[in-house]
N, CA, C and O atoms as a GROMACS GRO file, in nm:
protein
  332
    1MET      N    1  -3.443   3.141   2.788
    1MET     CA    2  -3.386   3.111   2.659
    1MET      C    3  -3.501   3.103   2.558
    1MET      O    4  -3.601   3.034   2.580
    2THR      N    5  -3.484   3.173   2.450
    2THR     CA    6  -3.590   3.174   2.350
    2THR      C    7  -3.576   3.054   2.259
    2THR      O    8  -3.475   2.984   2.260
    3LEU      N    9  -3.677   3.031   2.183
    3LEU     CA   10  -3.679   2.918   2.092
    3LEU      C   11  -3.570   2.931   1.986
    3LEU      O   12  -3.509   2.831   1.946
    4LYS      N   13  -3.543   3.053   1.939
    4LYS     CA   14  -3.439   3.075   1.837
    4LYS      C   15  -3.301   3.046   1.896
    4LYS      O   16  -3.217   2.986   1.830
    5SER      N   17  -3.277   3.088   2.019
    5SER     CA   18  -3.147   3.064   2.084
    5SER      C   19  -3.125   2.914   2.105
    5SER      O   20  -3.016   2.862   2.081
    6PHE      N   21  -3.231   2.846   2.149
    6PHE     CA   22  -3.222   2.702   2.170
    6PHE      C   23  -3.198   2.631   2.037
    6PHE      O   24  -3.119   2.536   2.031
    7GLY      N   25  -3.263   2.673   1.932
    7GLY     CA   26  -3.245   2.615   1.799
    7GLY      C   27  -3.104   2.636   1.748
    7GLY      O   28  -3.044   2.545   1.690
    8ALA      N   29  -3.051   2.756   1.768
    8ALA     CA   30  -2.914   2.786   1.724
    8ALA      C   31  -2.812   2.702   1.801
    8ALA      O   32  -2.718   2.651   1.742
    9ALA      N   33  -2.832   2.689   1.932
    9ALA     CA   34  -2.741   2.610   2.014
    9ALA      C   35  -2.748   2.462   1.974
    9ALA      O   36  -2.646   2.393   1.968
   10SER      N   37  -2.869   2.416   1.947
   10SER     CA   38  -2.885   2.276   1.904
   10SER      C   39  -2.818   2.253   1.769
   10SER      O   40  -2.753   2.150   1.748
   11LEU      N   41  -2.834   2.348   1.678
   11LEU     CA   42  -2.772   2.336   1.546
   11LEU      C   43  -2.620   2.334   1.557
   11LEU      O   44  -2.553   2.256   1.488
   12LEU      N   45  -2.564   2.419   1.644
   12LEU     CA   46  -2.420   2.423   1.665
   12LEU      C   47  -2.370   2.292   1.725
   12LEU      O   48  -2.267   2.239   1.682
   13ALA      N   49  -2.441   2.239   1.823
   13ALA     CA   50  -2.402   2.113   1.885
   13ALA      C   51  -2.409   1.998   1.785
   13ALA      O   52  -2.321   1.913   1.780
   14LEU      N   53  -2.515   1.997   1.705
   14LEU     CA   54  -2.530   1.894   1.604
   14LEU      C   55  -2.418   1.902   1.499
   14LEU      O   56  -2.367   1.800   1.454
   15SER      N   57  -2.381   2.022   1.461
   15SER     CA   58  -2.271   2.042   1.365
   15SER      C   59  -2.140   1.988   1.420
   15SER      O   60  -2.064   1.924   1.348
   16LEU      N   61  -2.114   2.013   1.548
   16LEU     CA   62  -1.991   1.962   1.610
   16LEU      C   63  -1.990   1.810   1.613
   16LEU      O   64  -1.885   1.748   1.590
   17VAL      N   65  -2.103   1.749   1.641
   17VAL     CA   66  -2.112   1.603   1.643
   17VAL      C   67  -2.087   1.547   1.504
   17VAL      O   68  -2.016   1.448   1.489
   18VAL      N   69  -2.146   1.609   1.402
   18VAL     CA   70  -2.128   1.563   1.264
   18VAL      C   71  -1.983   1.576   1.222
   18VAL      O   72  -1.928   1.485   1.160
   19VAL      N   73  -1.919   1.690   1.254
   19VAL     CA   74  -1.780   1.711   1.216
   19VAL      C   75  -1.689   1.609   1.285
   19VAL      O   76  -1.601   1.553   1.220
   20SER      N   77  -1.709   1.585   1.412
   20SER     CA   78  -1.625   1.486   1.481
   20SER      C   79  -1.651   1.346   1.426
   20SER      O   80  -1.559   1.265   1.420
   21GLY      N   81  -1.774   1.318   1.387
   21GLY     CA   82  -1.805   1.189   1.325
   21GLY      C   83  -1.735   1.173   1.192
   21GLY      O   84  -1.688   1.064   1.158
   22CYS      N   85  -1.727   1.281   1.114
   22CYS     CA   86  -1.658   1.276   0.985
   22CYS      C   87  -1.510   1.249   1.002
   22CYS      O   88  -1.450   1.173   0.925
   23ASP      N   89  -1.450   1.310   1.104
   23ASP     CA   90  -1.308   1.284   1.131
   23ASP      C   91  -1.284   1.138   1.164
   23ASP      O   92  -1.186   1.078   1.120
   24GLN      N   93  -1.377   1.082   1.243
   24GLN     CA   94  -1.364   0.942   1.281
   24GLN      C   95  -1.377   0.852   1.159
   24GLN      O   96  -1.303   0.754   1.145
   25VAL      N   97  -1.472   0.884   1.071
   25VAL     CA   98  -1.491   0.806   0.949
   25VAL      C   99  -1.368   0.815   0.861
   25VAL      O  100  -1.326   0.715   0.803
   26GLU      N  101  -1.309   0.934   0.851
   26GLU     CA  102  -1.188   0.952   0.769
   26GLU      C  103  -1.072   0.869   0.823
   26GLU      O  104  -1.000   0.805   0.747
   27LYS      N  105  -1.054   0.870   0.954
   27LYS     CA  106  -0.946   0.791   1.014
   27LYS      C  107  -0.966   0.642   0.990
   27LYS      O  108  -0.872   0.569   0.959
   28SER      N  109  -1.090   0.598   1.005
   28SER     CA  110  -1.120   0.456   0.981
   28SER      C  111  -1.096   0.419   0.836
   28SER      O  112  -1.041   0.312   0.806
   29ALA      N  113  -1.135   0.507   0.745
   29ALA     CA  114  -1.114   0.480   0.603
   29ALA      C  115  -0.965   0.473   0.570
   29ALA      O  116  -0.923   0.388   0.492
   30GLN      N  117  -0.886   0.561   0.630
   30GLN     CA  118  -0.742   0.558   0.607
   30GLN      C  119  -0.681   0.428   0.657
   30GLN      O  120  -0.592   0.374   0.593
   31GLN      N  121  -0.728   0.378   0.770
   31GLN     CA  122  -0.677   0.252   0.823
   31GLN      C  123  -0.712   0.137   0.731
   31GLN      O  124  -0.630   0.049   0.706
   32VAL      N  125  -0.835   0.137   0.682
   32VAL     CA  126  -0.878   0.030   0.591
   32VAL      C  127  -0.797   0.034   0.463
   32VAL      O  128  -0.754  -0.070   0.413
   33ILE      N  129  -0.775   0.153   0.409
   33ILE     CA  130  -0.697   0.167   0.286
   33ILE      C  131  -0.553   0.123   0.309
   33ILE      O  132  -0.493   0.058   0.223
   34GLY      N  133  -0.498   0.157   0.424
   34GLY     CA  134  -0.362   0.115   0.456
   34GLY      C  135  -0.349  -0.036   0.463
   34GLY      O  136  -0.253  -0.094   0.412
   35LYS      N  137  -0.445  -0.101   0.526
   35LYS     CA  138  -0.442  -0.247   0.536
   35LYS      C  139  -0.460  -0.312   0.400
   35LYS      O  140  -0.395  -0.411   0.368
   36ALA      N  141  -0.549  -0.255   0.320
   36ALA     CA  142  -0.571  -0.308   0.185
   36ALA      C  143  -0.446  -0.292   0.100
   36ALA      O  144  -0.412  -0.380   0.020
   37SER      N  145  -0.377  -0.181   0.117
   37SER     CA  146  -0.254  -0.156   0.043
   37SER      C  147  -0.146  -0.258   0.081
   37SER      O  148  -0.077  -0.311  -0.006
   38GLU      N  149  -0.132  -0.284   0.209
   38GLU     CA  150  -0.034  -0.382   0.254
   38GLU      C  151  -0.068  -0.522   0.202
   38GLU      O  152   0.021  -0.597   0.161
   39SER      N  153  -0.196  -0.557   0.203
   39SER     CA  154  -0.238  -0.687   0.152
   39SER      C  155  -0.209  -0.699   0.003
   39SER      O  156  -0.165  -0.804  -0.044
   40ALA      N  157  -0.233  -0.590  -0.070
   40ALA     CA  158  -0.206  -0.592  -0.215
   40ALA      C  159  -0.056  -0.606  -0.242
   40ALA      O  160  -0.016  -0.681  -0.332
   41LYS      N  161   0.026  -0.536  -0.166
   41LYS     CA  162   0.171  -0.548  -0.182
   41LYS      C  163   0.217  -0.691  -0.156
   41LYS      O  164   0.299  -0.746  -0.229
   42GLN      N  165   0.163  -0.751  -0.050
   42GLN     CA  166   0.200  -0.888  -0.016
   42GLN      C  167   0.158  -0.984  -0.126
   42GLN      O  168   0.232  -1.076  -0.161
   43ALA      N  169   0.038  -0.964  -0.180
   43ALA     CA  170  -0.011  -1.051  -0.288
   43ALA      C  171   0.077  -1.038  -0.411
   43ALA      O  172   0.106  -1.137  -0.478
   44ILE      N  173   0.120  -0.917  -0.442
   44ILE     CA  174   0.209  -0.895  -0.558
   44ILE      C  175   0.342  -0.964  -0.535
   44ILE      O  176   0.394  -1.030  -0.625
   45ASP      N  177   0.398  -0.949  -0.415
   45ASP     CA  178   0.526  -1.014  -0.384
   45ASP      C  179   0.515  -1.167  -0.393
   45ASP      O  180   0.602  -1.233  -0.449
   46ASP      N  181   0.407  -1.221  -0.339
   46ASP     CA  182   0.386  -1.366  -0.344
   46ASP      C  183   0.371  -1.414  -0.487
   46ASP      O  184   0.424  -1.519  -0.525
   47THR      N  185   0.298  -1.337  -0.567
   47THR     CA  186   0.278  -1.373  -0.708
   47THR      C  187   0.410  -1.370  -0.784
   47THR      O  188   0.437  -1.458  -0.865
   48GLN      N  189   0.492  -1.269  -0.756
   48GLN     CA  190   0.621  -1.259  -0.823
   48GLN      C  191   0.711  -1.377  -0.786
   48GLN      O  192   0.776  -1.435  -0.873
   49LYS      N  193   0.714  -1.412  -0.659
   49LYS     CA  194   0.795  -1.526  -0.617
   49LYS      C  195   0.749  -1.656  -0.683
   49LYS      O  196   0.830  -1.737  -0.727
   50ALA      N  197   0.617  -1.674  -0.689
   50ALA     CA  198   0.564  -1.795  -0.751
   50ALA      C  199   0.596  -1.798  -0.901
   50ALA      O  200   0.628  -1.903  -0.956
   51ALA      N  201   0.587  -1.682  -0.966
   51ALA     CA  202   0.617  -1.676  -1.109
   51ALA      C  203   0.765  -1.705  -1.135
   51ALA      O  204   0.799  -1.775  -1.230
   52GLU      N  205   0.852  -1.650  -1.051
   52GLU     CA  206   0.995  -1.676  -1.066
   52GLU      C  207   1.026  -1.824  -1.046
   52GLU      O  208   1.106  -1.881  -1.120
   53GLN      N  209   0.962  -1.885  -0.948
   53GLN     CA  210   0.985  -2.026  -0.922
   53GLN      C  211   0.933  -2.111  -1.039
   53GLN      O  212   0.998  -2.206  -1.081
   54ALA      N  213   0.816  -2.075  -1.089
   54ALA     CA  214   0.759  -2.150  -1.202
   54ALA      C  215   0.848  -2.136  -1.325
   54ALA      O  216   0.868  -2.234  -1.398
   55LEU      N  217   0.900  -2.017  -1.349
   55LEU     CA  218   0.989  -1.995  -1.463
   55LEU      C  219   1.117  -2.076  -1.447
   55LEU      O  220   1.166  -2.137  -1.543
   56SER      N  221   1.170  -2.077  -1.328
   56SER     CA  222   1.292  -2.152  -1.302
   56SER      C  223   1.270  -2.302  -1.324
   56SER      O  224   1.353  -2.371  -1.383
   57GLU      N  225   1.156  -2.351  -1.276
   57GLU     CA  226   1.126  -2.494  -1.293
   57GLU      C  227   1.100  -2.527  -1.440
   57GLU      O  228   1.140  -2.633  -1.488
   58ALA      N  229   1.033  -2.437  -1.511
   58ALA     CA  230   0.999  -2.462  -1.650
   58ALA      C  231   1.123  -2.462  -1.739
   58ALA      O  232   1.130  -2.535  -1.838
   59THR      N  233   1.220  -2.380  -1.704
   59THR     CA  234   1.342  -2.372  -1.785
   59THR      C  235   1.451  -2.460  -1.727
   59THR      O  236   1.565  -2.458  -1.774
   60GLN      N  237   1.417  -2.535  -1.626
   60GLN     CA  238   1.510  -2.625  -1.557
   60GLN      C  239   1.636  -2.552  -1.511
   60GLN      O  240   1.748  -2.602  -1.523
   61GLY      N  241   1.616  -2.431  -1.458
   61GLY     CA  242   1.726  -2.356  -1.401
   61GLY      C  243   1.811  -2.282  -1.501
   61GLY      O  244   1.910  -2.220  -1.461
   62LEU      N  245   1.778  -2.284  -1.629
   62LEU     CA  246   1.858  -2.211  -1.728
   62LEU      C  247   1.843  -2.061  -1.713
   62LEU      O  248   1.936  -1.985  -1.741
   63ILE      N  249   1.727  -2.018  -1.669
   63ILE     CA  250   1.702  -1.876  -1.645
   63ILE      C  251   1.681  -1.859  -1.496
   63ILE      O  252   1.594  -1.925  -1.438
   64THR      N  253   1.759  -1.772  -1.434
   64THR     CA  254   1.745  -1.749  -1.290
   64THR      C  255   1.663  -1.623  -1.268
   64THR      O  256   1.659  -1.535  -1.355
   65PRO      N  257   1.597  -1.612  -1.154
   65PRO     CA  258   1.518  -1.492  -1.124
   65PRO      C  259   1.605  -1.367  -1.126
   65PRO      O  260   1.725  -1.372  -1.097
   66ARG      N  261   1.543  -1.255  -1.163
   66ARG     CA  262   1.615  -1.127  -1.167
   66ARG      C  263   1.666  -1.090  -1.030
   66ARG      O  264   1.598  -1.110  -0.929
   67GLN      N  265   1.785  -1.037  -1.028
   67GLN     CA  266   1.841  -0.988  -0.903
   67GLN      C  267   1.806  -0.841  -0.891
   67GLN      O  268   1.756  -0.780  -0.985
   68LYS      N  269   1.832  -0.784  -0.774
   68LYS     CA  270   1.806  -0.642  -0.757
   68LYS      C  271   1.889  -0.564  -0.858
   68LYS      O  272   1.998  -0.606  -0.896
   69ASP      N  273   1.838  -0.451  -0.901
   69ASP     CA  274   1.903  -0.371  -1.004
   69ASP      C  275   2.046  -0.333  -0.966
   69ASP      O  276   2.134  -0.334  -1.052
   70ASP      N  277   2.068  -0.299  -0.841
   70ASP     CA  278   2.203  -0.261  -0.798
   70ASP      C  279   2.300  -0.377  -0.815
   70ASP      O  280   2.411  -0.358  -0.865
   71GLN      N  281   2.259  -0.496  -0.775
   71GLN     CA  282   2.348  -0.611  -0.787
   71GLN      C  283   2.372  -0.645  -0.934
   71GLN      O  284   2.484  -0.678  -0.972
   72ALA      N  285   2.269  -0.636  -1.015
   72ALA     CA  286   2.284  -0.666  -1.157
   72ALA      C  287   2.377  -0.565  -1.224
   72ALA      O  288   2.458  -0.602  -1.308
   73ASP      N  289   2.364  -0.437  -1.187
   73ASP     CA  290   2.451  -0.335  -1.244
   73ASP      C  291   2.597  -0.358  -1.204
   73ASP      O  292   2.687  -0.342  -1.287
   74LYS      N  293   2.621  -0.395  -1.078
   74LYS     CA  294   2.757  -0.422  -1.033
   74LYS      C  295   2.817  -0.540  -1.107
   74LYS      O  296   2.934  -0.537  -1.146
   75GLU      N  297   2.737  -0.645  -1.126
   75GLU     CA  298   2.788  -0.762  -1.197
   75GLU      C  299   2.815  -0.731  -1.343
   75GLU      O  300   2.912  -0.780  -1.400
   76ALA      N  301   2.732  -0.649  -1.404
   76ALA     CA  302   2.753  -0.610  -1.544
   76ALA      C  303   2.881  -0.530  -1.557
   76ALA      O  304   2.956  -0.549  -1.652
   77GLU      N  305   2.907  -0.441  -1.462
   77GLU     CA  306   3.029  -0.363  -1.466
   77GLU      C  307   3.151  -0.454  -1.450
   77GLU      O  308   3.252  -0.435  -1.518
   78SER      N  309   3.142  -0.550  -1.360
   78SER     CA  310   3.254  -0.643  -1.338
   78SER      C  311   3.281  -0.723  -1.464
   78SER      O  312   3.396  -0.743  -1.500
   79ASN      N  313   3.176  -0.769  -1.530
   79ASN     CA  314   3.193  -0.846  -1.653
   79ASN      C  315   3.253  -0.762  -1.764
   79ASN      O  316   3.335  -0.812  -1.841
   80ASN      N  317   3.215  -0.637  -1.772
   80ASN     CA  318   3.269  -0.548  -1.877
   80ASN      C  319   3.416  -0.519  -1.853
   80ASN      O  320   3.493  -0.506  -1.948
   81GLN      N  321   3.456  -0.508  -1.728
   81GLN     CA  322   3.594  -0.479  -1.695
   81GLN      C  323   3.684  -0.600  -1.724
   81GLN      O  324   3.801  -0.582  -1.758
   82GLU      N  325   3.632  -0.721  -1.710
   82GLU     CA  326   3.710  -0.841  -1.730
   82GLU      C  327   3.738  -0.865  -1.878
   82GLU      O  328   3.840  -0.925  -1.911
   83THR      N  329   3.653  -0.819  -1.966
   83THR     CA  330   3.672  -0.846  -2.110
   83THR      C  331   3.758  -0.745  -2.175
   83THR      O  332   3.783  -0.754  -2.296
   0.00000   0.00000   0.00000
């Protein structure tokens, strides 16, 4: 085996190692981003619940937290039909 052949084989092997390492880094980064996304969603949900509770306490129950849009739309339709 000549020096050029050995160098080419080494370069090819090194390239394969680098490419497989990049795939591993990408997978790890995706997992970290996924976990961070879930944590952010949970923090937003917790903040919204706390804000709704604080609003309810501050207004002494005069204003209730928003319901889901579907439920609010159904109730609005029912109220419009009754009048």
